[in-house]
C-alpha positions as CSV (number, residue, x, y, z in Angstrom):
1,X,121.8,171.9,12.8
2,X,120.4,172.7,16.3
3,X,122.8,172.8,19.3
4,X,120.8,170.1,21.0
5,X,121.3,167.7,18.1
6,X,124.9,168.6,17.6
7,X,125.9,168.0,21.2
8,X,123.3,165.3,22.0
9,X,124.3,161.6,22.5
10,X,125.4,159.8,19.2
11,X,122.5,157.4,19.6
12,X,122.2,153.8,18.4
13,X,125.2,152.7,16.3
14,X,123.1,151.5,13.3
15,X,126.1,151.0,11.0
16,X,127.8,148.6,13.5
17,X,124.5,147.0,14.3
18,X,123.9,146.2,10.6
19,X,127.4,144.7,10.4
20,X,126.8,142.5,13.4
21,X,123.4,141.4,11.9
22,X,125.1,140.5,8.6
23,X,127.5,138.2,10.4
24,X,124.6,136.7,12.4
25,X,122.7,135.9,9.2
26,X,125.8,134.4,7.6
27,X,126.4,132.3,10.7
28,X,122.8,131.1,10.6
29,X,122.3,130.4,6.8
30,X,125.6,129.7,5.0
31,X,126.7,126.6,6.9
32,X,123.2,125.3,6.8
33,X,122.9,125.8,3.1
34,X,126.3,124.3,2.3
35,X,125.6,121.2,4.5
36,X,122.5,120.4,2.4
37,X,123.9,121.2,-1.0
38,X,123.0,118.6,-3.5
39,X,125.8,116.2,-4.1
40,X,126.5,114.3,-7.4
41,X,123.5,112.4,-8.9
42,X,122.9,108.7,-8.1
43,X,123.8,107.7,-11.7
44,X,127.2,109.3,-11.4
45,X,128.0,107.8,-8.0
46,X,129.6,104.4,-7.4
47,X,128.0,101.8,-5.2
48,X,130.2,102.8,-2.3
49,X,129.3,106.5,-2.7
50,X,125.6,105.6,-2.9
51,X,125.9,103.6,0.3
52,X,127.6,106.6,1.9
53,X,124.8,108.9,0.7
54,X,122.3,106.5,2.2
55,X,124.1,106.6,5.5
56,X,124.2,110.3,5.4
57,X,120.5,110.4,4.8
58,X,119.9,108.3,7.9
59,X,121.7,111.0,9.9
60,X,119.7,113.9,8.4
61,X,117.6,114.0,11.5
62,X,120.7,114.4,13.7
63,X,122.0,117.2,11.4
64,X,118.7,119.0,11.6
65,X,118.9,118.9,15.4
66,X,122.4,120.3,15.3
67,X,121.3,123.1,13.0
68,X,118.5,123.9,15.3
69,X,120.8,123.8,18.3
70,X,123.2,126.3,16.6
71,X,120.3,128.5,15.5
72,X,119.1,128.7,19.2
73,X,122.7,129.6,20.3
74,X,123.3,132.2,17.7
75,X,119.9,133.9,18.1
76,X,120.3,133.8,21.9
77,X,123.7,135.4,21.6
78,X,122.3,138.1,19.4
79,X,119.5,138.8,21.8
80,X,122.0,139.0,24.6
81,X,124.1,141.4,22.5
82,X,121.1,143.7,22.0
83,X,120.3,143.7,25.7
84,X,123.9,144.5,26.6
85,X,124.1,147.1,23.9
86,X,121.0,148.9,25.0
87,X,122.3,149.1,28.5
88,X,125.7,150.4,27.4
89,X,124.8,153.0,24.8
90,X,126.3,156.3,26.1
91,X,127.9,159.5,25.0
92,X,130.7,157.7,23.1
93,X,130.0,157.1,19.4
94,X,131.4,153.6,19.3
95,X,130.1,151.3,22.1
96,X,132.5,148.8,23.4
97,X,130.4,145.7,22.6
98,X,130.3,146.5,18.9
99,X,134.0,146.3,18.5
100,X,133.9,142.6,19.3
101,X,130.4,141.3,18.3
102,X,131.1,141.0,14.6
103,X,134.3,139.0,15.3
104,X,132.4,136.6,17.7
105,X,129.7,135.8,15.1
106,X,132.2,135.5,12.3
107,X,134.2,133.0,14.3
108,X,131.0,131.0,14.9
109,X,130.6,131.0,11.2
110,X,134.1,129.8,10.6
111,X,133.8,127.0,13.2
112,X,130.6,125.8,11.6
113,X,132.2,125.9,8.1
114,X,135.2,124.0,9.5
115,X,132.9,121.3,10.9
116,X,131.5,120.8,7.4
117,X,134.9,119.5,6.3
118,X,134.1,116.3,8.2
119,X,131.0,115.7,6.0
120,X,132.0,114.2,2.7
121,X,129.1,115.5,0.6
122,X,129.2,119.0,2.1
123,X,131.0,121.9,0.5
124,X,134.4,122.5,2.0
125,X,135.1,126.2,2.4
126,X,137.8,126.5,5.1
127,X,140.6,124.2,6.2
128,X,141.3,125.2,9.8
129,X,144.8,126.2,8.9
130,X,146.2,128.7,11.5
131,X,147.3,131.1,8.8
132,X,143.8,131.0,7.3
133,X,142.2,131.6,10.7
134,X,144.5,134.6,11.3
135,X,143.6,136.0,7.9
136,X,139.9,135.5,8.7
137,X,140.2,137.3,12.0
138,X,142.2,140.2,10.5
139,X,139.7,140.6,7.7
140,X,136.8,140.8,10.1
141,X,138.7,143.3,12.3
142,X,139.5,145.4,9.3
143,X,135.9,145.5,8.1
144,X,134.8,146.4,11.6
145,X,137.3,149.2,11.9
146,X,136.2,150.6,8.5
147,X,132.6,150.7,9.5
148,X,133.5,152.2,12.8
149,X,135.5,154.9,11.0
150,X,132.5,155.6,8.7
151,X,130.2,156.0,11.7
152,X,132.7,158.3,13.4
153,X,133.0,160.5,10.2
154,X,129.2,160.8,10.0
155,X,129.1,162.1,13.5
156,X,132.0,164.4,13.0
157,X,130.0,166.0,10.2
158,X,127.7,167.4,12.9
159,X,130.5,169.6,14.1
160,X,131.5,170.8,10.6
161,X,130.3,174.4,11.3
162,X,131.8,174.6,14.8
163,X,134.7,176.9,15.4
164,X,137.0,175.4,18.0
165,X,138.5,178.0,20.3
166,X,141.1,175.5,21.7
167,X,142.5,172.3,20.3
168,X,145.1,170.3,22.0
169,X,146.6,166.9,21.5
170,X,146.6,164.2,24.2
171,X,149.7,163.8,26.4
172,X,151.4,160.4,25.9
173,X,154.1,159.2,28.3
174,X,155.3,156.3,30.3
175,X,152.4,156.5,32.8
176,X,150.1,155.3,30.0
177,X,151.6,151.9,30.4
178,X,152.6,152.0,34.1
179,X,149.6,153.6,35.7
180,X,146.7,153.3,33.3
181,X,147.3,149.7,32.5
182,X,144.4,148.5,34.7
183,X,142.0,151.0,33.4
184,X,141.7,149.1,30.1
185,X,139.6,151.8,28.4
186,X,142.6,153.9,27.3
187,X,143.9,151.0,25.3
188,X,140.5,150.5,23.6
189,X,139.7,154.2,23.2
190,X,143.0,156.1,22.9
191,X,142.3,159.8,22.4
192,X,143.8,162.0,19.7
193,X,142.6,165.5,20.3
194,X,140.6,167.4,22.8
195,X,138.6,170.3,21.4
196,X,136.5,173.0,23.1
197,X,134.2,175.8,22.0
198,X,131.6,177.9,23.9
199,X,129.1,175.0,23.7
200,X,131.2,172.1,25.1
201,X,134.1,169.7,24.8
202,X,134.8,167.1,22.1
203,X,137.0,164.1,22.7
204,X,138.2,162.8,19.4
205,X,139.8,159.4,19.1
206,X,140.9,157.2,16.2
207,X,137.6,155.4,16.0
208,X,135.2,157.4,18.1
209,X,134.1,160.8,19.3
210,X,132.6,161.9,22.6
211,X,130.7,165.2,22.7
212,X,130.2,166.7,26.2
213,X,128.0,169.8,26.4
214,X,128.9,172.4,29.0
215,X,125.3,172.2,30.2
216,X,125.9,168.6,31.3
217,X,129.2,169.4,33.1
218,X,129.1,170.1,36.8
219,X,132.8,170.7,37.3
220,X,136.3,170.5,35.7
221,X,139.5,170.2,37.7
222,X,143.1,169.1,37.4
223,X,144.1,165.9,39.0
224,X,147.5,165.2,40.6
225,X,149.4,162.2,39.5
226,X,147.7,159.1,41.0
227,X,149.4,156.0,42.4
228,X,146.3,153.9,42.0
229,X,143.2,154.0,39.8
230,X,140.0,155.4,41.0
231,X,136.6,154.7,39.4
232,X,135.9,156.6,36.3
233,X,136.0,156.6,32.5
234,X,139.6,157.1,31.4
235,X,139.9,158.6,27.9
236,X,143.5,159.6,28.8
237,X,147.0,158.5,28.0
238,X,148.9,160.2,30.9
239,X,148.3,160.7,34.6
240,X,150.7,163.7,34.6
241,X,148.3,166.1,32.8
242,X,145.1,164.6,33.9
243,X,141.8,166.4,34.2
244,X,138.6,165.3,35.9
245,X,135.2,166.1,34.3
246,X,132.3,165.6,36.6
247,X,128.9,165.4,34.9
248,X,125.7,166.5,36.4
249,X,123.7,163.4,35.7
250,X,126.1,160.6,36.6
251,X,128.5,160.0,39.6
252,X,131.1,158.5,37.3
253,X,133.7,161.1,36.2
254,X,135.6,161.3,32.9
255,X,139.3,161.6,32.9
256,X,141.2,163.2,30.1
257,X,144.9,164.2,29.6
258,X,145.3,167.3,27.3
259,X,148.8,168.2,26.5
260,X,148.1,171.9,27.2
261,X,146.1,171.1,30.4
262,X,146.4,174.6,32.0
263,X,145.0,176.4,29.0
264,X,142.3,173.8,28.4
265,X,141.3,173.8,32.1
266,X,141.1,177.6,32.2
267,X,139.0,177.8,29.1
268,X,136.5,175.2,30.4
269,X,136.2,176.8,33.8
270,X,135.7,180.2,32.2
271,X,132.6,179.0,30.3
272,X,131.3,176.9,33.2
273,X,131.5,180.0,35.4
274,X,129.6,182.1,32.8
275,X,126.9,179.4,32.6
276,X,126.5,179.3,36.4
277,X,126.3,183.1,36.6
278,X,123.6,183.1,33.9
279,X,121.6,180.4,35.7
280,X,121.9,182.5,38.9
281,X,120.6,185.6,37.2
282,X,117.7,183.7,35.6
283,X,116.8,182.3,39.0
284,X,116.9,185.8,40.7
285,X,114.8,187.3,37.9
286,X,112.4,184.4,38.1
287,X,111.9,185.1,41.8
C-alpha cells in the first residue's frame, strides 16, 4: 500500500453512514406499514368494532398527512446530517456526528411506534416503559459502537506493515477531569496509544484512529500545564504531559498527552528536522 494512501485521511465513514441510513429507512417505513396493517375482517368484527373501523377510515386522510409530515422531518434531518457530516469529515476515522445520528433516528422510530399504541387497529410494538426505552437506547449505542470498531479495525489494517519506532500510552491523571472538562473532545475521543514511525504519528483511541503524516506537520512542542483552555483539538487526558502539534494546512493545533513525552517529542522533532533539511537541499539544488 502506498504511503499516501496509508497516511491519507480516512475518508467518508461508509459503515456508519449505512447504519444511519438503515435507521432512517426504518423510521420512515416500519411505523407507516404497521399503522396500515389490515385488521380483522368485517365478518369477524362486532358492530362496535365495525363502527370503530369506519371512524378510523374517516381519519385516514389525517393519518396520511401525519405520515407525510414525519417523512418530511426525517428526510430533512437526514439531509442536514449529510451536510454537517460533509463539513466535519477530517483526519479522525470516526466523525463526531456519526456517534449520535443512529440514536437520533432510532428514537424517532421508537416515538412513532409508541404513538401507534393509541390506534386500536395498529400493531403495538413498544409500550413506552422506561426500562424498555433504556434497553432500546443501549441496544442502539451497542450496535453503533460495534460498527465504529469495525471501521476502526479496517483502517488499522492500513498500518499492518508499519514498524513503529516508539509507542507510548496516554497519560491519565486528575487534570483530565479538572482542566480538560470544558474541552469535551477528550471525553468523546479518549486516546489509548500514541505511535510514531519515520512517516508520521498515529493517535489510536478506543473507537477511532487519527493518522498524521510528518509532511503535514509544521511543528511539535511541549506545552506547560495550562490553567485555561485554548482553542484546539484535544486528544489528550492530561495537561501535565501535553504536546502541541501544529499542522501546516490549518491554524487549529492538536494536543496530545503521551506518557513518555520527552522521548516522543525528541523523536518527532528529529524527523521533522530531517524533513526540513531535505526540503532545503532540494530547494538549493533546484536553484
